[in-house]
Structures are given as C-alpha cells and as structure tokens.
MIDO-8006 format. One record per atom (N, C-alpha, C): residue in one letter; x, y, z. Coordinates in steps of 0.1 Angstrom, whole numbers, padded with zeros to 4 digits, always signed. Atoms other than C-alpha are relative to their C-alpha. Example, Ala and Ser with C-alpha at 12.3 -4.5 7.8 and 13.67 -1.06 7.14 Angstrom:
BEGIN
a+0009-0012+0000
a+0123-0045+0078
a+0009+0012+0000
s-0009-0011+0000
s+0137-0011+0071
s-0008+0011+0008
***
This chain:
BEGIN
m-0001+0008-0009
m+1045+1815+0497
m+0011+0003+0010
t-0010-0001-0008
t+1056+1819+0527
t+0006-0018+0011
s-0007+0011-0005
s+1081+1791+0545
s+0007+0000+0013
s-0004-0001-0012
s+1089+1781+0576
s+0012-0013+0006
s-0007+0008-0001
s+1119+1762+0592
s-0005-0010+0013
k+0001+0008-0004
k+1112+1728+0611
k+0008-0003+0009
s-0003+0008-0011
s+1123+1708+0639
s-0004-0006+0009
s+0008+0010-0005
s+1121+1677+0657
s+0011-0004+0013
t-0007+0004-0010
t+1135+1669+0689
t-0008-0013+0014
t+0002+0010-0012
t+1128+1643+0722
t+0006+0003+0011
r-0003-0009-0009
r+1133+1660+0753
r-0005-0008+0013
q+0002+0003-0011
q+1130+1651+0792
q+0004+0007+0008
r-0004-0014-0008
r+1126+1678+0816
r-0005-0008+0015
r+0001+0008-0012
r+1132+1662+0851
r+0000+0015+0012
a-0006-0008-0009
a+1127+1693+0873
a+0004-0001+0018
g-0005+0004-0013
g+1132+1677+0902
g-0012+0003+0009
r+0009-0006-0014
r+1118+1685+0941
r+0002+0012-0002
q+0003-0006-0011
q+1110+1714+0952
q-0015+0007+0009
g+0006+0002-0009
g+1098+1716+0983
g-0009-0012+0006
d+0007+0006+0004
d+1068+1692+0985
d-0002-0006-0018
e+0008+0004+0014
e+1067+1691+0943
e+0010-0009-0006
e-0006+0004+0006
e+1082+1667+0921
e-0007-0005-0012
t+0006-0002+0021
t+1079+1671+0877
t+0005-0010-0003
k-0012+0010+0007
k+1090+1644+0858
k-0015+0001-0017
i+0006+0002+0009
i+1080+1652+0821
i+0007-0004-0013
l-0006+0005+0010
l+1086+1631+0790
l-0005+0006-0020
f+0008-0005+0019
f+1076+1649+0751
f+0012-0003-0010
s-0004-0001+0011
s+1086+1649+0717
s-0008+0014-0006
e+0007-0020+0004
e+1079+1686+0698
e+0008-0002-0012
i-0001-0002+0016
i+1079+1696+0659
i-0001+0017+0004
a+0000-0014+0004
a+1092+1734+0664
a+0000+0009-0016
w+0004-0008+0014
w+1084+1762+0634
w+0010+0013+0004
n-0002-0015+0000
n+1104+1791+0634
n-0005+0011-0013
a+0001-0009+0007
a+1095+1825+0616
a+0003-0003-0014
p-0005+0001+0012
p+1101+1829+0577
p+0013+0006-0001
g-0013-0009-0007
g+1142+1838+0577
g+0001+0004+0016
g+0001-0002-0006
g+1142+1838+0609
g+0008-0010+0014
e-0006+0012-0003
e+1152+1821+0639
e-0010+0001+0017
e+0010-0006-0010
e+1120+1838+0661
e-0011-0015+0001
l+0009+0012+0003
l+1099+1805+0671
l-0013+0007+0002
v+0015-0005+0006
v+1062+1807+0662
v-0009-0008+0008
k+0010+0010+0001
k+1045+1773+0666
k+0007-0014+0008
v-0007+0016-0004
v+1053+1740+0686
v-0011-0008+0007
k+0009+0017+0001
k+1035+1705+0684
k+0003-0009+0011
r-0008+0005-0007
r+1043+1689+0713
r-0008-0018+0008
k+0011+0013+0001
k+1032+1651+0719
k+0007-0004+0016
y-0004+0008-0015
y+1036+1642+0760
y-0004-0016+0004
d-0004+0018-0009
d+1046+1605+0768
d-0006-0003+0012
h-0001+0004-0014
h+1047+1609+0800
h+0001+0015+0009
a-0005-0012-0009
a+1038+1640+0823
a-0004-0001+0012
e+0006+0002-0015
e+1035+1640+0862
e+0003+0011+0009
r-0006-0004-0008
r+1037+1661+0890
r-0009-0006+0013
n+0003+0006-0014
n+1035+1651+0924
n+0001+0008+0014
i+0007-0009-0015
i+1023+1673+0953
i-0002-0003+0015
k+0003+0002-0014
k+1025+1669+0989
k-0008-0016-0002
g+0004+0011+0008
g+1018+1630+0973
g-0012-0002-0007
t+0013+0003+0008
t+0990+1637+0954
t+0003+0000-0014
a-0004-0006+0016
a+0998+1633+0913
a-0010+0001-0011
d+0007-0006+0011
d+0986+1652+0885
d+0006-0003-0011
a-0006+0004+0015
a+0988+1642+0852
a-0006+0001-0011
a+0009+0001+0013
a+0968+1660+0829
a+0006+0004-0012
l-0005-0001+0010
l+0991+1665+0803
l+0005-0015-0005
s-0006+0018+0001
s+1001+1626+0800
s-0008-0006-0011
g+0006+0007+0011
g+0994+1616+0765
g-0009+0005-0007
q+0003-0008+0008
q+0982+1646+0754
q+0006+0004-0011
d-0007-0007+0015
d+0990+1662+0719
d-0003+0019+0004
a+0004-0013-0002
a+0994+1700+0728
a+0005+0010-0012
a+0001-0011+0011
a+0993+1733+0701
a+0006+0008+0006
l-0001-0017-0005
l+1015+1762+0712
l+0000+0005-0012
e+0000-0013+0019
e+1013+1792+0685
e+0002+0015+0007
k-0004-0015+0001
k+1026+1828+0689
k-0011+0005-0007
k+0010-0008+0006
k+1001+1854+0687
k+0001+0011+0007
d-0002-0016-0010
d+1006+1891+0693
d+0014+0000+0009
g-0011+0000-0014
g+1036+1885+0709
g+0003-0008+0011
k+0005+0013-0017
k+1025+1859+0738
k-0001-0013-0010
f+0007+0016+0003
f+1021+1820+0733
f-0009-0003+0006
y+0014+0005-0009
y+0987+1801+0738
y+0002-0009-0003
f-0002+0007+0000
f+0989+1771+0747
f-0012-0011+0002
q+0011+0009+0003
q+0961+1740+0738
q+0001-0013+0006
i-0004+0012+0001
i+0955+1708+0740
i-0010-0002-0012
e+0003+0000+0016
e+0948+1698+0702
e-0019-0009+0002
g+0014+0004+0002
g+0911+1696+0696
g-0007+0001+0015
e+0011+0002-0012
e+0899+1708+0731
e+0005+0017+0004
e+0000-0011-0006
e+0902+1738+0756
e+0015+0007+0002
y-0013-0003-0002
y+0932+1759+0766
y+0008-0010+0012
v-0005+0008-0018
v+0958+1746+0793
v-0004+0007+0011
e+0004-0008-0014
e+0949+1756+0826
e+0004-0001+0012
g-0008+0000-0015
g+0964+1761+0861
g+0015-0003-0002
k-0017+0003+0000
k+1001+1747+0868
k+0005-0001-0015
d-0008+0000+0015
d+1006+1733+0837
d+0000+0011-0008
a-0003-0009+0007
a+1000+1765+0818
a+0009+0009+0007
e-0009-0008-0009
e+1021+1784+0845
e+0012-0003-0004
e-0013+0005+0005
e+1050+1762+0833
e-0001+0001-0012
l-0002-0005+0015
l+1045+1767+0797
l+0003+0012-0004
n+0000-0009+0001
n+1039+1803+0803
n+0013+0004+0005
e-0017+0000-0005
e+1073+1805+0821
e+0009-0011-0007
e-0012+0005+0014
e+1094+1784+0792
e-0003+0005-0011
f+0006-0007+0012
f+1074+1804+0762
f+0009+0016+0001
n+0003-0012-0001
n+1065+1833+0774
n+0009+0011+0008
k-0007-0012-0005
k+1090+1848+0800
k+0012-0008-0002
g-0009+0000+0003
g+1121+1827+0788
g+0007-0010+0009
g-0008+0002-0009
g+1130+1810+0819
g+0002-0017-0003
l-0007+0017-0001
l+1134+1769+0811
l+0000+0003-0015
r-0003+0003+0015
r+1136+1776+0768
r+0010+0007-0002
s-0011-0006+0002
s+1163+1800+0769
s+0019-0008+0001
***
C-alpha cells in the first residue's frame, strides 16, 4: 500500500500591479507529496476569490471553483474539477507556479 503526506493551507497571493494588470487570489489548498519524499504530486485548491483586471476588464474564471492539479510524467496538469483543463492566463500562471517553480519556490 502506498501512502502520501498531506498538508493543508490557506494563502492569499496578491501579485499586485504589472502595467495595466492587477491580480488578487485567495484560495485554500491540500497538497500531497510522493511517498517517502518531498516531491509534490497532487494539489486540490478551492478558489474563494480569483480576480484579474486588465485595463479595467475583470476576469474571474477560477473564482468559486475547485481545481485539481496533478503531476503526470514530470509535469503538472490543471483541471477544474469535473470539467475541462484550465486554459488561458490562469493556465499560464499555474504553469509558472508549478512547472517552472516561479511562484511556488
């Protein structure tokens, strides 16, 4: 039988302003590590609030959603639970955080 470690956290990431873009994200997550190690293999996130304003236009695609982030073949894939894969700017930010180590490290 395989086991994994599990942790839970609530975080707020406020990326702030970058040019004409402002991002505010509030989520809680549960993360699983590989058995016997520290390698992250799975994350479940509940986005309480996710907002991106670009030049005055608001986008809140992940707000109120549950997301499953799972590592397969050395890369994380991002999916809204029960739906299709996350796309667009949200996918870019998650890719930067999990696959490139930018925000997660």
